[in-house]
C-alpha positions as CSV (number, residue, x, y, z in Angstrom):
1,M,-248.4,48.3,52.6
2,D,-244.8,48.7,54.0
3,A,-243.1,45.5,52.8
4,K,-240.0,45.8,55.0
5,K,-242.1,46.5,58.1
6,E,-244.3,43.5,57.4
7,F,-241.2,41.4,56.7
8,S,-239.8,42.3,60.1
9,R,-243.1,41.4,61.7
10,W,-243.0,38.0,60.2
11,L,-239.4,37.5,61.4
12,E,-240.6,38.2,64.9
13,H,-243.5,35.7,64.8
14,C,-242.4,32.8,62.6
15,Q,-240.4,29.7,63.6
16,G,-239.0,26.6,62.1
17,S,-238.9,26.2,58.3
18,M,-240.9,29.5,57.8
19,L,-238.3,31.4,59.7
20,E,-235.5,29.8,57.7
21,E,-237.2,30.8,54.5
22,L,-237.6,34.3,55.8
23,K,-233.9,34.6,56.7
24,A,-233.0,33.5,53.2
25,L,-234.8,36.6,51.9
26,E,-232.8,39.1,53.9
27,G,-231.2,41.7,51.7
28,N,-233.3,40.7,48.7
29,D,-235.5,43.9,48.5
30,A,-237.2,42.9,45.3
31,E,-238.4,39.6,46.6
32,I,-239.4,41.1,49.9
33,Q,-241.5,43.7,48.1
34,A,-243.1,41.0,45.9
35,R,-244.0,38.9,48.9
36,F,-244.9,41.5,51.6
37,G,-245.8,44.6,49.6
38,S,-249.4,43.4,49.1
39,K,-251.9,40.8,50.3
40,A,-253.3,37.9,48.3
41,S,-256.8,39.0,47.3
42,F,-260.0,36.9,47.8
43,G,-262.5,37.1,45.0
44,T,-265.2,35.0,43.3
45,A,-262.6,32.4,42.6
46,G,-261.2,32.5,46.1
47,I,-257.4,32.9,46.4
48,R,-254.9,31.7,43.8
49,C,-251.2,32.6,44.1
50,M,-247.7,31.2,44.5
51,M,-246.8,29.3,47.6
52,G,-244.2,30.5,50.1
53,V,-243.8,33.0,53.0
54,G,-245.4,36.4,52.7
55,T,-248.8,38.1,52.8
56,A,-249.0,37.8,49.0
57,R,-248.3,34.0,49.1
58,L,-250.1,30.9,50.3
59,N,-248.6,29.4,53.4
60,D,-249.8,28.0,56.7
61,L,-250.6,31.4,58.1
62,T,-252.5,32.9,55.2
63,V,-254.3,29.6,54.6
64,R,-255.4,29.5,58.3
65,Q,-256.4,33.2,58.2
66,T,-258.6,32.6,55.1
67,A,-260.3,29.6,56.6
68,R,-261.0,31.6,59.8
69,G,-262.5,34.4,57.7
70,L,-264.7,31.9,55.9
71,A,-265.8,30.5,59.3
72,A,-266.7,34.0,60.5
73,Y,-268.7,34.7,57.4
74,L,-270.6,31.4,57.6
75,L,-271.3,31.7,61.3
76,S,-272.9,35.2,60.7
77,S,-275.1,33.8,57.8
78,D,-278.3,31.8,57.8
79,D,-276.7,28.9,56.0
80,N,-275.9,25.5,57.6
81,K,-272.8,25.7,59.8
82,S,-270.9,23.1,57.9
83,C,-268.3,22.9,55.1
84,A,-267.1,20.3,52.7
85,I,-263.4,20.3,51.7
86,G,-261.6,18.6,48.8
87,Y,-258.1,18.9,47.5
88,D,-256.0,18.0,44.4
89,C,-252.5,16.6,43.9
90,R,-250.6,19.8,44.0
91,H,-247.8,20.4,46.5
92,N,-249.2,21.1,50.0
93,S,-252.9,20.7,48.9
94,Q,-253.6,18.0,51.5
95,R,-251.7,19.9,54.1
96,F,-253.6,23.1,53.4
97,A,-256.9,21.1,53.4
98,K,-256.2,19.9,56.9
99,I,-255.2,23.4,58.1
100,C,-258.5,24.7,56.7
101,A,-260.5,21.9,58.3
102,A,-258.9,22.5,61.7
103,A,-259.4,26.2,61.5
104,L,-263.1,26.0,60.6
105,A,-263.9,23.2,63.1
106,A,-262.2,25.1,65.9
107,E,-264.6,28.0,65.2
108,G,-267.6,25.7,65.5
109,V,-268.1,24.7,61.8
110,H,-268.7,21.0,61.1
111,V,-266.3,19.9,58.4
112,Y,-266.7,17.1,55.9
113,L,-263.3,16.3,54.4
114,Y,-262.4,14.0,51.4
115,D,-259.8,11.5,52.6
116,R,-258.3,11.3,49.1
117,L,-257.6,13.4,46.0
118,C,-260.8,15.0,44.8
119,P,-261.7,16.4,41.3
120,T,-263.4,19.7,41.8
121,P,-266.9,18.5,40.6
122,M,-266.9,16.0,43.4
123,L,-266.5,18.8,45.9
124,S,-269.4,20.6,44.3
125,F,-271.5,17.4,44.5
126,A,-270.6,17.0,48.2
127,V,-271.7,20.5,49.1
128,R,-275.2,19.9,47.6
129,Y,-275.5,16.3,48.8
130,L,-274.5,17.0,52.4
131,K,-276.3,20.4,52.3
132,T,-273.3,22.3,53.7
133,G,-273.2,26.0,54.1
134,V,-270.0,26.4,52.1
135,G,-267.3,24.3,50.4
136,M,-263.6,24.6,49.7
137,V,-261.3,22.9,47.3
138,I,-257.5,23.3,47.4
139,S,-256.4,23.7,43.8
140,A,-254.9,26.2,41.4
141,S,-256.4,24.6,38.2
142,H,-254.1,25.1,35.2
143,N,-251.4,27.1,37.0
144,T,-247.8,25.8,37.3
145,K,-246.6,23.8,40.2
146,E,-245.4,26.9,42.2
147,Y,-249.1,27.9,42.7
148,N,-252.0,26.7,44.8
149,G,-255.4,28.1,45.6
150,L,-258.3,28.1,48.0
151,K,-261.5,28.1,46.0
152,C,-264.8,28.7,47.9
153,Y,-268.2,27.5,47.0
154,G,-271.8,28.4,48.0
155,T,-274.7,26.2,49.0
156,D,-275.5,25.6,45.3
157,G,-272.1,23.9,44.7
158,G,-271.0,26.8,42.5
159,Q,-268.1,29.2,43.1
160,M,-269.1,32.1,45.4
161,T,-270.6,35.1,43.7
162,E,-269.4,38.7,44.2
163,I,-271.5,39.6,47.3
164,P,-270.6,36.6,49.5
165,A,-267.0,36.7,48.3
166,A,-266.7,40.3,49.3
167,A,-268.1,39.5,52.7
168,V,-265.6,36.7,53.1
169,S,-262.8,39.0,52.0
170,K,-263.8,41.5,54.7
171,A,-264.0,38.8,57.4
172,I,-260.5,37.6,56.4
173,Q,-259.0,41.0,56.9
174,E,-260.3,41.1,60.5
175,V,-258.5,37.9,61.4
176,D,-255.2,38.1,63.3
177,L,-252.7,36.5,60.9
178,F,-250.5,35.3,63.7
179,A,-253.1,33.9,66.0
180,P,-252.0,30.4,66.8
181,E,-253.9,27.2,66.0
182,K,-256.7,26.8,68.5
183,E,-256.9,23.0,68.4
184,S,-255.2,20.3,66.4
185,F,-256.7,18.5,63.4
186,E,-256.4,15.1,65.3
187,S,-258.2,16.4,68.4
188,L,-261.1,17.8,66.3
189,M,-261.4,14.5,64.4
190,E,-261.7,12.7,67.8
191,K,-264.4,15.1,68.8
192,G,-266.3,14.5,65.6
193,M,-266.1,18.2,64.4
194,I,-264.2,16.9,61.4
195,E,-265.2,13.8,59.6
196,Y,-264.1,12.1,56.4
197,I,-266.7,12.1,53.7
198,A,-268.4,8.7,53.7
199,D,-268.0,6.2,50.9
200,D,-271.7,6.3,50.1
201,V,-271.4,10.0,49.2
202,I,-268.4,9.3,47.0
203,I,-270.2,6.4,45.2
204,C,-273.3,8.5,44.7
205,S,-271.2,11.3,43.2
206,M,-269.7,8.9,40.7
207,T,-272.9,7.1,39.7
208,K,-275.8,9.5,40.1
209,G,-277.6,9.7,36.8
210,V,-275.5,7.0,35.1
211,G,-278.0,4.2,35.3
212,D,-277.2,0.7,34.0
213,S,-276.5,1.4,30.4
214,I,-272.7,1.5,30.4
215,Y,-271.0,-1.3,28.6
216,T,-267.6,-0.1,27.6
217,A,-265.8,3.0,28.8
218,I,-262.7,4.6,27.3
219,S,-261.2,7.2,29.6
220,E,-258.1,9.3,29.7
221,Y,-256.9,10.4,33.2
222,I,-254.0,12.8,33.0
223,G,-254.1,14.8,36.3
224,G,-253.2,12.9,39.5
225,D,-256.4,13.7,41.4
226,A,-258.6,12.3,38.5
227,S,-256.4,9.3,37.9
228,K,-257.1,8.1,41.4
229,W,-260.7,7.6,40.5
230,G,-260.1,5.8,37.2
231,T,-260.2,2.2,38.5
232,T,-262.8,3.1,41.2
233,W,-265.4,4.6,38.9
234,V,-265.0,3.5,35.3
235,A,-263.6,0.0,36.0
236,D,-266.4,-0.7,38.5
237,L,-269.2,0.4,36.1
238,A,-267.9,-0.6,32.7
239,T,-267.3,-4.1,31.3
240,G,-264.4,-2.7,29.2
241,Y,-261.9,-0.1,30.4
242,V,-259.0,1.7,28.9
243,G,-257.3,4.1,31.3
244,I,-254.3,6.3,31.2
245,G,-253.2,8.0,34.3
246,Y,-250.4,9.3,36.4
247,G,-249.7,11.8,39.1
248,E,-248.5,12.2,42.6
249,E,-248.4,15.3,44.8
250,G,-247.3,18.2,42.7
251,A,-247.9,16.6,39.3
252,T,-248.6,18.9,36.4
253,Q,-251.2,18.4,33.7
254,Q,-249.1,17.8,30.7
255,V,-249.0,14.3,29.1
256,P,-245.6,12.8,29.9
257,D,-243.5,11.5,26.9
258,E,-243.8,7.9,28.0
259,L,-247.6,8.1,27.7
260,K,-247.9,9.8,24.4
261,A,-248.1,6.6,22.4
262,E,-250.9,5.3,24.6
263,T,-252.7,8.6,24.4
264,E,-252.5,8.5,20.6
265,E,-253.9,4.9,20.6
266,L,-256.7,6.0,22.9
267,A,-257.5,8.9,20.6
268,K,-257.9,6.4,17.7
269,K,-260.3,4.3,19.7
270,I,-262.4,7.3,20.6
271,A,-262.4,8.4,16.9
272,S,-263.5,5.0,15.8
273,G,-266.5,5.1,18.0
274,D,-265.5,2.2,20.3
275,G,-267.2,2.5,23.7
276,E,-270.6,3.8,24.7
277,I,-269.1,6.5,27.0
278,V,-265.9,8.5,26.9
279,V,-264.6,10.1,30.0
280,E,-261.8,12.7,29.6
281,T,-260.2,14.9,32.2
282,T,-257.1,16.9,32.7
283,R,-257.7,17.5,36.4
């Protein structure tokens, strides 16, 4: 792939902040090669790479192209023409989720979108509960804050296996990278092609199989997307609740210094056997 030629093509098509970012790269041959000398590959874990302009990066264009490729794959399959989408607290995750939702819906795929941060297992649950043909979660797991990812799921709620992932990858390559947005997220919401996942689905995902036997819960919520569910899930179900959480958009998964003392105290409670259930997550 000719990096300089591709870079020039982007300069011709991009506007606004993306064009400014491109112009800042002019003369930097190494960075141009890194960003435009290859394409982000789609595999069984979807796409995971750094964010920024370029074919080897996640940005509005490559995200939209990926979603359109997923739509083309789904529309050619025998699965339900619907998709559930969730996202975590990383930079641009919500933005990318809405871009994917609009791209899929504009192609005729009904989209169910979480209206708040979503731990990955909740996306898997939504795929199965809503019986969607595919699912997506915008997340890069343990990678540093410069990264993000588009993970795709099959009807069973698990990550796509090799055969469907290869089919999606092929479909993505056939999508025009610079084709403009067909219809806005807001317009597709008004038409009902995109809808937020209902509270009863969310509640069911948090309580299915739990029963009435929880009395005390001790939980540690470190990642921002999981911390949002702490008071919603554990506090509603448990008579006693100890929660540690933080995280806004872009938060990393390390325990901040100011919470280490609380984390150590929590560890002591867990070790002592207090609480009938312990919930721990770093996502």
